[in-house]
C-alpha positions in Angstrom: -5.8 21.1 -2.5 -5.2 18.8 -5.4 -7.9 16.2 -6.1 -5.8 13.3 -5.7 -4.4 14.6 -2.5 -7.7 15.3 -1.4 -8.7 11.7 -1.8 -5.8 10.4 -0.1 -6.3 13.0 2.7 -9.9 11.7 3.1 -8.7 8.2 3.3 -6.0 9.1 5.7 -8.6 11.2 7.8 -11.4 8.4 7.7 -8.8 5.9 8.8 -7.3 8.1 11.7 -10.9 9.1 12.9 -11.1 5.4 14.4 -7.4 4.9 14.6 -4.6 4.8 17.2 -1.7 6.7 16.2 1.6 4.8 16.3 4.5 6.8 17.6 7.3 7.0 15.0 9.9 6.5 17.3 8.6 3.0 18.0 8.8 2.1 14.2 11.6 4.2 12.6 15.1 3.2 13.0 18.6 4.0 11.5 19.1 3.9 7.8 15.5 4.4 6.9 14.5 1.1 8.4 10.9 0.7 9.7 10.2 -2.2 12.0 6.9 -2.8 13.8 7.8 -4.9 17.1 4.2 -5.8 17.5 3.8 -7.6 14.0 7.3 -8.4 13.1 7.2 -6.5 9.7 10.3 -4.7 8.6 11.2 -2.6 5.4 13.7 -0.1 4.3 12.2 3.0 2.5 14.1 4.9 -0.1 16.6 7.6 0.9 15.0 11.2 0.8 11.8 9.9 1.8 10.0 11.0 5.0 7.7 8.9 7.2 4.5 11.2 7.7 2.8 9.1 10.1 1.5 5.9 11.2 -1.7 4.5 12.8 -3.5 1.2 13.9 -7.3 1.0 13.0 -9.8 -1.1 11.2 -10.8 -4.6 12.2 -9.7 -5.5 15.9 -7.6 -2.2 15.6 -5.0 -4.6 13.8 -4.9 -2.9 10.4 -1.8 -0.8 10.2 -0.9 2.1 7.8 2.5 4.1 7.5 2.3 7.2 5.3 5.3 8.3 3.4 6.4 11.6 1.5 8.6 10.9 -1.4 11.2 13.3 -2.6 9.6 16.8 -3.8 8.3 17.6 -6.3 6.6 14.3 -6.7 2.8 14.4 -5.9 2.4 10.8 -5.4 1.6 9.6 -1.9 3.1 6.0 -1.0 1.8 4.1 1.9 2.5 0.7 3.4 -0.5 -1.2 5.0 -0.3 -4.4 6.7 -2.8 -6.7 9.0 -2.4 -10.2 10.4 -3.8 -13.0 8.3 -6.0 -13.9 11.3 -8.1 -10.9 10.3 -9.2 -12.3 7.0 -9.6 -15.7 5.4 -6.2 -16.8 4.5 -5.8 -18.5 1.0 -5.0 -22.1 1.0 -1.5 -23.1 -0.3 -1.6 -22.7 -4.1 -4.6 -20.4 -4.1 -2.6 -17.2 -3.4 -2.8 -16.1 -7.1 -6.7 -16.3 -7.0 -6.8 -14.7 -3.7 -4.7 -11.7 -5.0 -6.8 -11.4 -8.2 -10.0 -11.6 -6.2 -8.7 -8.7 -3.9 -7.7 -6.7 -6.8 -11.3 -6.8 -8.1 -12.8 -5.9 -4.7 -10.2 -2.9 -4.4 -11.4 -1.7 -7.9 -15.2 -2.0 -6.9 -14.5 -0.1 -3.8 -12.9 2.8 -5.7 -15.6 2.9 -8.2 -18.3 3.2 -5.3 -16.2 5.8 -3.7 -16.6 8.1 -6.8 -13.9 7.1 -9.2 -16.2 5.9 -12.0 -13.6 5.1 -14.5 -11.3 3.1 -12.1 -10.1 0.2 -13.6 -7.3 -2.6 -13.1 -4.9 -2.9 -15.8 -5.0 -6.7 -15.9 -1.9 -6.9 -18.5 0.1 -5.4 -15.5 -0.8 -8.3 -13.1 2.2 -10.0 -11.9 2.2 -13.1 -9.5 5.7 -13.5 -8.2 7.7 -14.1 -4.9 9.4 -11.4 -2.7 11.9 -12.7 0.0 10.2 -16.2 -0.4 6.5 -15.0 -0.1 3.9 -15.1 -2.5 3.4 -11.6 -4.0 1.3 -9.9 -6.6 1.8 -6.4 -8.3 -0.5 -4.5 -10.6 -1.4 -1.0 -11.9 -4.9 0.7 -12.0 -5.9 3.7 -13.9 -8.6 6.5 -13.7 -9.0 10.2 -14.3 -9.8 13.0 -11.8 -10.7 16.5 -12.8 -9.6 15.4 -16.5 -6.2 14.4 -15.6 -4.9 10.7 -15.9 -3.8 9.3 -12.4 -2.6 5.7 -11.4 -2.6 3.5 -8.4 0.1 1.0 -8.1 0.0 -2.1 -5.6 2.3 -4.7 -4.2 0.8 -7.3 -2.0 3.0 -9.7 0.0 1.4 -12.7 1.8 3.4 -14.0 4.7 2.2 -16.7 7.2 1.2 -14.4 10.0 0.9 -10.8 8.1 -0.2 -9.6 4.8 1.6 -6.5 3.7 0.5 -4.0 0.8 2.3 -1.1 -0.8 0.0 1.3 -2.6 0.5 4.6 -4.2 -1.8 7.2 -6.2 -0.5 9.8 -8.3 -0.4 11.4 -11.5 0.3 9.1 -14.5 3.5 11.0 -15.5 5.0 9.9 -12.0 4.2 6.4 -12.6 7.4 4.9 -13.4 9.6 6.8 -11.2 7.6 6.0 -8.1 7.2 2.4 -9.1 10.9 1.7 -9.4 11.2 3.2 -5.9 8.2 1.0 -4.5 9.8 -2.0 -6.1 13.1 -1.3 -4.5 11.4 -0.8 -1.0 9.2 -3.8 -1.4 12.3 -6.1 -2.1 13.5 -5.4 1.4 10.3 -6.1 3.1 10.3 -9.1 5.8 7.1 -10.5 6.4 6.6 -13.1 9.2 
């Protein structure tokens, strides 16, 4: 198993050990539409991709992750994560960018703690924007694994009731290809 896949598999395994699988028939509709009726989140994933699974887990069993498989031969593994804003301290209006920057820092610290010693956020990629009228934040992080350059790309979107995060890890050579697809996908997200 490739190292990056082992890391993603490990995260998947850890989250599924205390998780409840979501039947894909409840989420996946026609034309690559995903809609979670419990949280009201919807998104359209790229043509040719497959949904590998979905689960509810974490704090109050209200954290949700949907795992995707992009078109072969890409090794990158995209996921969609979301949870209600009642699960964390939602930032006050006007404080969203500071919140996003803080969570980027805590995510980097958790990756280093998990063994990715050279993991770092590329702060020149930090982009605070809006997606469908909601505050959003995009950025890239870099690290090496077994001597190979890797990346992680995040897009976070903050709704009134739900926070959504697209994240993907993979070989740096795939970064721009998969980033374009994630950006197209995130442009379709509806977050209550």
